[in-house]
A tleap script that builds the chain and sets N, CA, C and O, in Angstrom:
source leaprc.protein.ff14SB
mol = sequence {
  NMET HIE GLU ILE ILE THR LEU GLN LEU GLY
  GLN LYS SER ASN TYR ILE ALA THR HIE PHE
  TRP ASN THR GLN GLU ALA TYR PHE THR TYR
  GLU GLU GLY ASP GLU SER LEU ILE ASP HIE
  GLY VAL HIE PHE ARG ALA GLY THR ALA PRO
  ASP GLY THR ASP THR PHE THR PRO ARG THR
  LEU ILE TYR ASP LEU LYS CYS GLY PHE GLY
  SER LEU ARG LYS VAL ASN ALA LEU TYR GLU
  ILE ASN GLU SER THR ALA PRO GLN GLU LEU
  TRP SER CVAL
}
set mol.1.N position { -6.929 75.484 -96.701 }
set mol.1.CA position { -6.838 74.231 -95.983 }
set mol.1.C position { -7.026 74.508 -94.494 }
set mol.1.O position { -6.681 75.588 -94.012 }
set mol.2.N position { -7.564 73.553 -93.778 }
set mol.2.CA position { -7.819 73.696 -92.348 }
set mol.2.C position { -6.573 73.378 -91.529 }
set mol.2.O position { -5.633 72.745 -92.008 }
set mol.3.N position { -6.597 73.836 -90.286 }
set mol.3.CA position { -5.488 73.566 -89.379 }
set mol.3.C position { -5.494 72.103 -88.953 }
set mol.3.O position { -6.548 71.472 -88.865 }
set mol.4.N position { -4.305 71.574 -88.692 }
set mol.4.CA position { -4.150 70.196 -88.238 }
set mol.4.C position { -3.437 70.215 -86.895 }
set mol.4.O position { -2.395 70.852 -86.744 }
set mol.5.N position { -4.006 69.513 -85.921 }
set mol.5.CA position { -3.356 69.359 -84.620 }
set mol.5.C position { -2.711 67.979 -84.585 }
set mol.5.O position { -3.374 66.970 -84.826 }
set mol.6.N position { -1.442 67.942 -84.291 }
set mol.6.CA position { -0.697 66.692 -84.252 }
set mol.6.C position { -0.684 66.160 -82.825 }
set mol.6.O position { -0.448 66.910 -81.878 }
set mol.7.N position { -0.939 64.865 -82.674 }
set mol.7.CA position { -0.895 64.213 -81.366 }
set mol.7.C position { 0.395 63.421 -81.258 }
set mol.7.O position { 0.707 62.604 -82.124 }
set mol.8.N position { 1.139 63.664 -80.196 }
set mol.8.CA position { 2.375 62.938 -79.918 }
set mol.8.C position { 2.194 62.260 -78.570 }
set mol.8.O position { 2.241 62.914 -77.528 }
set mol.9.N position { 1.988 60.952 -78.592 }
set mol.9.CA position { 1.665 60.212 -77.377 }
set mol.9.C position { 2.727 59.161 -77.113 }
set mol.9.O position { 2.662 58.055 -77.649 }
set mol.10.N position { 3.691 59.500 -76.297 }
set mol.10.CA position { 4.714 58.534 -75.922 }
set mol.10.C position { 6.080 58.841 -76.497 }
set mol.10.O position { 6.238 59.715 -77.350 }
set mol.11.N position { 7.053 58.108 -76.015 }
set mol.11.CA position { 8.456 58.373 -76.337 }
set mol.11.C position { 8.760 58.213 -77.821 }
set mol.11.O position { 9.395 59.085 -78.414 }
set mol.12.N position { 8.322 57.119 -78.428 }
set mol.12.CA position { 8.658 56.882 -79.836 }
set mol.12.C position { 7.976 57.873 -80.764 }
set mol.12.O position { 8.591 58.359 -81.713 }
set mol.13.N position { 6.713 58.176 -80.498 }
set mol.13.CA position { 6.032 59.148 -81.354 }
set mol.13.C position { 6.620 60.540 -81.176 }
set mol.13.O position { 6.668 61.308 -82.137 }
set mol.14.N position { 7.067 60.883 -79.982 }
set mol.14.CA position { 7.721 62.173 -79.773 }
set mol.14.C position { 9.048 62.241 -80.519 }
set mol.14.O position { 9.411 63.290 -81.051 }
set mol.15.N position { 9.763 61.140 -80.558 }
set mol.15.CA position { 11.031 61.081 -81.294 }
set mol.15.C position { 10.787 61.278 -82.791 }
set mol.15.O position { 11.476 62.064 -83.441 }
set mol.16.N position { 9.807 60.564 -83.329 }
set mol.16.CA position { 9.486 60.683 -84.756 }
set mol.16.C position { 8.960 62.076 -85.069 }
set mol.16.O position { 9.331 62.669 -86.082 }
set mol.17.N position { 8.096 62.603 -84.204 }
set mol.17.CA position { 7.523 63.927 -84.439 }
set mol.17.C position { 8.583 65.019 -84.392 }
set mol.17.O position { 8.455 66.024 -85.092 }
set mol.18.N position { 9.616 64.848 -83.591 }
set mol.18.CA position { 10.711 65.825 -83.567 }
set mol.18.C position { 11.342 65.943 -84.943 }
set mol.18.O position { 11.637 67.046 -85.402 }
set mol.19.N position { 11.547 64.818 -85.597 }
set mol.19.CA position { 12.102 64.846 -86.952 }
set mol.19.C position { 11.104 65.452 -87.941 }
set mol.19.O position { 11.504 66.155 -88.870 }
set mol.20.N position { 9.820 65.188 -87.750 }
set mol.20.CA position { 8.791 65.791 -88.593 }
set mol.20.C position { 8.819 67.308 -88.478 }
set mol.20.O position { 8.795 68.011 -89.489 }
set mol.21.N position { 8.872 67.824 -87.228 }
set mol.21.CA position { 8.871 69.274 -87.032 }
set mol.21.C position { 10.150 69.902 -87.576 }
set mol.21.O position { 10.107 71.001 -88.129 }
set mol.22.N position { 11.275 69.229 -87.431 }
set mol.22.CA position { 12.523 69.753 -87.991 }
set mol.22.C position { 12.454 69.816 -89.512 }
set mol.22.O position { 12.966 70.760 -90.114 }
set mol.23.N position { 11.826 68.822 -90.143 }
set mol.23.CA position { 11.657 68.837 -91.596 }
set mol.23.C position { 10.725 69.963 -92.008 }
set mol.23.O position { 10.998 70.660 -92.985 }
set mol.24.N position { 9.633 70.153 -91.286 }
set mol.24.CA position { 8.710 71.242 -91.589 }
set mol.24.C position { 9.405 72.593 -91.481 }
set mol.24.O position { 9.186 73.481 -92.305 }
set mol.25.N position { 10.242 72.740 -90.464 }
set mol.25.CA position { 10.970 74.002 -90.289 }
set mol.25.C position { 11.965 74.226 -91.422 }
set mol.25.O position { 12.234 75.370 -91.789 }
set mol.26.N position { 12.511 73.158 -91.975 }
set mol.26.CA position { 13.459 73.284 -93.082 }
set mol.26.C position { 12.785 73.857 -94.329 }
set mol.26.O position { 13.461 74.433 -95.181 }
set mol.27.N position { 11.468 73.708 -94.449 }
set mol.27.CA position { 10.736 74.235 -95.598 }
set mol.27.C position { 10.335 75.697 -95.431 }
set mol.27.O position { 9.747 76.273 -96.347 }
set mol.28.N position { 10.634 76.312 -94.295 }
set mol.28.CA position { 10.313 77.724 -94.104 }
set mol.28.C position { 11.089 78.565 -95.114 }
set mol.28.O position { 12.244 78.272 -95.423 }
set mol.29.N position { 10.447 79.602 -95.619 }
set mol.29.CA position { 11.120 80.556 -96.499 }
set mol.29.C position { 11.233 81.874 -95.752 }
set mol.29.O position { 10.274 82.334 -95.133 }
set mol.30.N position { 12.394 82.466 -95.815 }
set mol.30.CA position { 12.649 83.690 -95.056 }
set mol.30.C position { 12.791 84.916 -95.948 }
set mol.30.O position { 12.838 86.039 -95.446 }
set mol.31.N position { 12.858 84.726 -97.238 }
set mol.31.CA position { 12.961 85.841 -98.176 }
set mol.31.C position { 11.569 86.202 -98.669 }
set mol.31.O position { 10.713 85.328 -98.811 }
set mol.32.N position { 11.338 87.484 -98.930 }
set mol.32.CA position { 10.027 87.962 -99.359 }
set mol.32.C position { 9.600 87.364 -100.701 }
set mol.32.O position { 8.429 87.026 -100.873 }
set mol.33.N position { 10.525 87.226 -101.653 }
set mol.33.CA position { 10.183 86.765 -102.992 }
set mol.33.C position { 10.069 85.263 -103.127 }
set mol.33.O position { 9.521 84.777 -104.117 }
set mol.34.N position { 10.570 84.515 -102.159 }
set mol.34.CA position { 10.544 83.056 -102.251 }
set mol.34.C position { 9.145 82.521 -101.970 }
set mol.34.O position { 8.454 82.992 -101.067 }
set mol.35.N position { 8.739 81.521 -102.766 }
set mol.35.CA position { 7.447 80.887 -102.549 }
set mol.35.C position { 7.647 79.613 -101.727 }
set mol.35.O position { 8.531 78.807 -102.019 }
set mol.36.N position { 6.829 79.444 -100.715 }
set mol.36.CA position { 6.956 78.284 -99.835 }
set mol.36.C position { 6.388 77.039 -100.509 }
set mol.36.O position { 5.400 77.114 -101.239 }
set mol.37.N position { 7.018 75.900 -100.258 }
set mol.37.CA position { 6.545 74.635 -100.814 }
set mol.37.C position { 5.308 74.115 -100.092 }
set mol.37.O position { 4.526 73.357 -100.667 }
set mol.38.N position { 5.127 74.517 -98.837 }
set mol.38.CA position { 3.990 74.051 -98.046 }
set mol.38.C position { 3.309 75.236 -97.374 }
set mol.38.O position { 3.898 76.309 -97.247 }
set mol.39.N position { 2.065 75.036 -96.945 }
set mol.39.CA position { 1.318 76.062 -96.218 }
set mol.39.C position { 1.615 75.902 -94.729 }
set mol.39.O position { 1.163 74.944 -94.102 }
set mol.40.N position { 2.374 76.836 -94.167 }
set mol.40.CA position { 2.784 76.723 -92.765 }
set mol.40.C position { 1.638 76.970 -91.794 }
set mol.40.O position { 1.727 76.587 -90.628 }
set mol.41.N position { 0.572 77.597 -92.251 }
set mol.41.CA position { -0.572 77.849 -91.391 }
set mol.41.C position { -1.334 76.593 -91.015 }
set mol.41.O position { -2.171 76.624 -90.113 }
set mol.42.N position { -1.056 75.483 -91.694 }
set mol.42.CA position { -1.743 74.226 -91.397 }
set mol.42.C position { -1.194 73.599 -90.122 }
set mol.42.O position { -1.967 73.199 -89.251 }
set mol.43.N position { 0.116 73.509 -89.998 }
set mol.43.CA position { 0.736 72.841 -88.852 }
set mol.43.C position { 1.295 73.803 -87.803 }
set mol.43.O position { 1.630 73.373 -86.699 }
set mol.44.N position { 1.404 75.099 -88.126 }
set mol.44.CA position { 1.995 76.062 -87.199 }
set mol.44.C position { 1.011 77.182 -86.894 }
set mol.44.O position { 0.194 77.557 -87.735 }
set mol.45.N position { 1.104 77.708 -85.680 }
set mol.45.CA position { 0.318 78.870 -85.263 }
set mol.45.C position { 1.235 80.076 -85.278 }
set mol.45.O position { 2.278 80.086 -84.624 }
set mol.46.N position { 0.840 81.088 -86.027 }
set mol.46.CA position { 1.640 82.310 -86.102 }
set mol.46.C position { 1.365 83.177 -84.883 }
set mol.46.O position { 0.244 83.218 -84.377 }
set mol.47.N position { 2.393 83.866 -84.419 }
set mol.47.CA position { 2.260 84.750 -83.275 }
set mol.47.C position { 3.338 85.811 -83.301 }
set mol.47.O position { 4.179 85.840 -84.199 }
set mol.48.N position { 3.305 86.672 -82.319 }
set mol.48.CA position { 4.303 87.722 -82.187 }
set mol.48.C position { 4.848 87.693 -80.768 }
set mol.48.O position { 4.085 87.716 -79.802 }
set mol.49.N position { 6.165 87.641 -80.646 }
set mol.49.CA position { 6.824 87.640 -79.342 }
set mol.49.C position { 6.791 89.052 -78.755 }
set mol.49.O position { 6.539 90.009 -79.487 }
set mol.50.N position { 7.039 89.203 -77.449 }
set mol.50.CA position { 7.037 90.529 -76.829 }
set mol.50.C position { 8.020 91.505 -77.467 }
set mol.50.O position { 7.801 92.715 -77.422 }
set mol.51.N position { 9.099 90.997 -78.061 }
set mol.51.CA position { 10.060 91.898 -78.696 }
set mol.51.C position { 9.684 92.242 -80.131 }
set mol.51.O position { 10.436 92.940 -80.811 }
set mol.52.N position { 8.523 91.762 -80.608 }
set mol.52.CA position { 8.033 92.121 -81.928 }
set mol.52.C position { 8.398 91.157 -83.045 }
set mol.52.O position { 7.972 91.359 -84.182 }
set mol.53.N position { 9.164 90.128 -82.764 }
set mol.53.CA position { 9.537 89.172 -83.800 }
set mol.53.C position { 8.391 88.192 -84.054 }
set mol.53.O position { 7.624 87.860 -83.151 }
set mol.54.N position { 8.296 87.740 -85.301 }
set mol.54.CA position { 7.283 86.753 -85.660 }
set mol.54.C position { 7.691 85.388 -85.136 }
set mol.54.O position { 8.865 85.022 -85.186 }
set mol.55.N position { 6.724 84.638 -84.633 }
set mol.55.CA position { 6.988 83.294 -84.131 }
set mol.55.C position { 6.008 82.319 -84.767 }
set mol.55.O position { 4.893 82.691 -85.133 }
set mol.56.N position { 6.430 81.088 -84.891 }
set mol.56.CA position { 5.568 80.015 -85.371 }
set mol.56.C position { 5.733 78.840 -84.419 }
set mol.56.O position { 6.826 78.287 -84.292 }
set mol.57.N position { 4.653 78.460 -83.753 }
set mol.57.CA position { 4.709 77.341 -82.821 }
set mol.57.C position { 3.886 76.186 -83.388 }
set mol.57.O position { 2.820 76.406 -83.963 }
set mol.58.N position { 4.378 74.960 -83.229 }
set mol.58.CA position { 3.658 73.805 -83.770 }
set mol.58.C position { 2.295 73.625 -83.109 }
set mol.58.O position { 2.141 73.840 -81.906 }
set mol.59.N position { 1.317 73.232 -83.906 }
set mol.59.CA position { 0.000 72.872 -83.373 }
set mol.59.C position { 0.083 71.402 -82.978 }
set mol.59.O position { -0.200 70.517 -83.786 }
set mol.60.N position { 0.465 71.153 -81.756 }
set mol.60.CA position { 0.670 69.773 -81.324 }
set mol.60.C position { 0.289 69.597 -79.866 }
set mol.60.O position { 0.362 70.531 -79.068 }
set mol.61.N position { -0.112 68.396 -79.541 }
set mol.61.CA position { -0.370 68.006 -78.161 }
set mol.61.C position { 0.635 66.917 -77.833 }
set mol.61.O position { 0.621 65.846 -78.440 }
set mol.62.N position { 1.508 67.191 -76.871 }
set mol.62.CA position { 2.581 66.268 -76.517 }
set mol.62.C position { 2.263 65.637 -75.166 }
set mol.62.O position { 2.000 66.332 -74.185 }
set mol.63.N position { 2.293 64.317 -75.134 }
set mol.63.CA position { 2.042 63.586 -73.893 }
set mol.63.C position { 3.174 62.591 -73.690 }
set mol.63.O position { 3.518 61.831 -74.596 }
set mol.64.N position { 3.739 62.602 -72.513 }
set mol.64.CA position { 4.799 61.660 -72.181 }
set mol.64.C position { 4.857 61.530 -70.663 }
set mol.64.O position { 4.219 62.296 -69.942 }
set mol.65.N position { 5.614 60.572 -70.193 }
set mol.65.CA position { 5.818 60.431 -68.759 }
set mol.65.C position { 6.576 61.638 -68.227 }
set mol.65.O position { 7.284 62.308 -68.978 }
set mol.66.N position { 6.432 61.918 -66.946 }
set mol.66.CA position { 7.071 63.089 -66.341 }
set mol.66.C position { 8.574 63.091 -66.571 }
set mol.66.O position { 9.156 64.145 -66.828 }
set mol.67.N position { 9.205 61.944 -66.485 }
set mol.67.CA position { 10.656 61.880 -66.669 }
set mol.67.C position { 11.051 61.946 -68.143 }
set mol.67.O position { 12.236 62.062 -68.453 }
set mol.68.N position { 10.093 61.875 -69.046 }
set mol.68.CA position { 10.401 61.865 -70.469 }
set mol.68.C position { 10.610 63.227 -71.087 }
set mol.68.O position { 10.990 63.313 -72.255 }
set mol.69.N position { 10.374 64.298 -70.342 }
set mol.69.CA position { 10.511 65.634 -70.903 }
set mol.69.C position { 11.901 66.224 -70.711 }
set mol.69.O position { 12.178 67.311 -71.218 }
set mol.70.N position { 12.760 65.552 -70.008 }
set mol.70.CA position { 14.134 66.019 -69.851 }
set mol.70.C position { 14.200 67.383 -69.206 }
set mol.70.O position { 13.673 67.583 -68.111 }
set mol.71.N position { 14.845 68.327 -69.876 }
set mol.71.CA position { 15.063 69.655 -69.303 }
set mol.71.C position { 14.002 70.665 -69.724 }
set mol.71.O position { 14.179 71.860 -69.488 }
set mol.72.N position { 12.902 70.224 -70.342 }
set mol.72.CA position { 11.859 71.166 -70.738 }
set mol.72.C position { 11.183 71.768 -69.516 }
set mol.72.O position { 10.951 71.085 -68.519 }
set mol.73.N position { 10.870 73.054 -69.607 }
set mol.73.CA position { 10.176 73.732 -68.523 }
set mol.73.C position { 8.684 73.442 -68.582 }
set mol.73.O position { 8.164 73.054 -69.628 }
set mol.74.N position { 7.999 73.627 -67.465 }
set mol.74.CA position { 6.552 73.443 -67.440 }
set mol.74.C position { 5.842 74.570 -68.173 }
set mol.74.O position { 4.767 74.363 -68.736 }
set mol.75.N position { 6.427 75.751 -68.171 }
set mol.75.CA position { 5.851 76.911 -68.831 }
set mol.75.C position { 6.776 77.327 -69.964 }
set mol.75.O position { 7.992 77.403 -69.785 }
set mol.76.N position { 6.199 77.597 -71.130 }
set mol.76.CA position { 6.983 77.995 -72.285 }
set mol.76.C position { 7.493 79.420 -72.113 }
set mol.76.O position { 6.723 80.318 -71.775 }
set mol.77.N position { 8.763 79.629 -72.339 }
set mol.77.CA position { 9.377 80.947 -72.165 }
set mol.77.C position { 9.315 81.792 -73.432 }
set mol.77.O position { 9.868 82.891 -73.455 }
set mol.78.N position { 8.655 81.310 -74.487 }
set mol.78.CA position { 8.649 82.016 -75.762 }
set mol.78.C position { 8.045 83.405 -75.654 }
set mol.78.O position { 8.560 84.354 -76.246 }
set mol.79.N position { 6.958 83.535 -74.906 }
set mol.79.CA position { 6.264 84.813 -74.841 }
set mol.79.C position { 6.530 85.588 -73.557 }
set mol.79.O position { 5.827 86.556 -73.269 }
set mol.80.N position { 7.530 85.182 -72.781 }
set mol.80.CA position { 7.902 85.934 -71.588 }
set mol.80.C position { 8.788 87.110 -71.980 }
set mol.80.O position { 9.570 87.016 -72.926 }
set mol.81.N position { 8.667 88.205 -71.258 }
set mol.81.CA position { 9.533 89.355 -71.503 }
set mol.81.C position { 10.848 89.127 -70.781 }
set mol.81.O position { 10.873 88.916 -69.568 }
set mol.82.N position { 11.920 89.171 -71.517 }
set mol.82.CA position { 13.252 88.973 -70.960 }
set mol.82.C position { 13.709 90.284 -70.333 }
set mol.82.O position { 13.565 91.344 -70.942 }
set mol.83.N position { 14.249 90.226 -69.142 }
set mol.83.CA position { 14.691 91.435 -68.445 }
set mol.83.C position { 15.761 92.187 -69.231 }
set mol.83.O position { 15.826 93.414 -69.157 }
set mol.84.N position { 16.591 91.483 -69.972 }
set mol.84.CA position { 17.658 92.159 -70.714 }
set mol.84.C position { 17.117 92.941 -71.901 }
set mol.84.O position { 17.777 93.866 -72.375 }
set mol.85.N position { 15.899 92.584 -72.408 }
set mol.85.CA position { 15.322 93.310 -73.532 }
set mol.85.C position { 14.252 94.300 -73.097 }
set mol.85.O position { 13.706 95.017 -73.935 }
set mol.86.N position { 13.940 94.358 -71.806 }
set mol.86.CA position { 12.942 95.300 -71.315 }
set mol.86.C position { 13.508 96.717 -71.376 }
set mol.86.O position { 14.706 96.919 -71.175 }
set mol.87.N position { 12.640 97.705 -71.655 }
set mol.87.CA position { 13.129 99.084 -71.714 }
set mol.87.C position { 13.728 99.524 -70.379 }
set mol.87.O position { 13.175 99.234 -69.318 }
set mol.88.N position { 14.832 100.208 -70.436 }
set mol.88.CA position { 15.509 100.683 -69.233 }
set mol.88.C position { 15.095 102.129 -68.946 }
set mol.88.O position { 14.861 102.914 -69.865 }
set mol.89.N position { 15.011 102.462 -67.667 }
set mol.89.CA position { 14.686 103.833 -67.282 }
set mol.89.C position { 15.873 104.740 -67.550 }
set mol.89.O position { 17.026 104.335 -67.399 }
set mol.90.N position { 15.581 105.979 -67.950 }
set mol.90.CA position { 16.647 106.928 -68.239 }
set mol.90.C position { 17.204 107.563 -66.978 }
set mol.90.O position { 18.393 107.873 -66.904 }
set mol.91.N position { 16.346 107.755 -65.990 }
set mol.91.CA position { 16.764 108.437 -64.772 }
set mol.91.C position { 16.570 107.518 -63.584 }
set mol.91.O position { 15.573 106.800 -63.505 }
set mol.92.N position { 17.498 107.534 -62.679 }
set mol.92.CA position { 17.341 106.768 -61.446 }
set mol.92.C position { 16.457 107.544 -60.492 }
set mol.92.O position { 16.605 108.758 -60.349 }
set mol.93.N position { 15.550 106.857 -59.845 }
set mol.93.CA position { 14.638 107.532 -58.923 }
set mol.93.C position { 15.016 107.200 -57.511 }
set mol.93.O position { 14.371 107.668 -56.573 }
savepdb mol mol.pdb
quit
């Protein structure tokens, strides 16, 4: 099946889409032997975070007024290297 990009345009569609994404996430299987009910590659993009963990981000385009994003950052922090997880030097220079 091909990938699907979801369009979320406005406050009400963003509210409904939030519930859609939460439902999609509920269908994730985390055990090796479990078979998934849906193909996650259709609505999610697989990736790897800097710490090596697998990530799945929704294939979506979100549009809303500037004040409608609340506390969301302009840049996604998912793929940033966190200073607390960065390798530490063994010797002080």
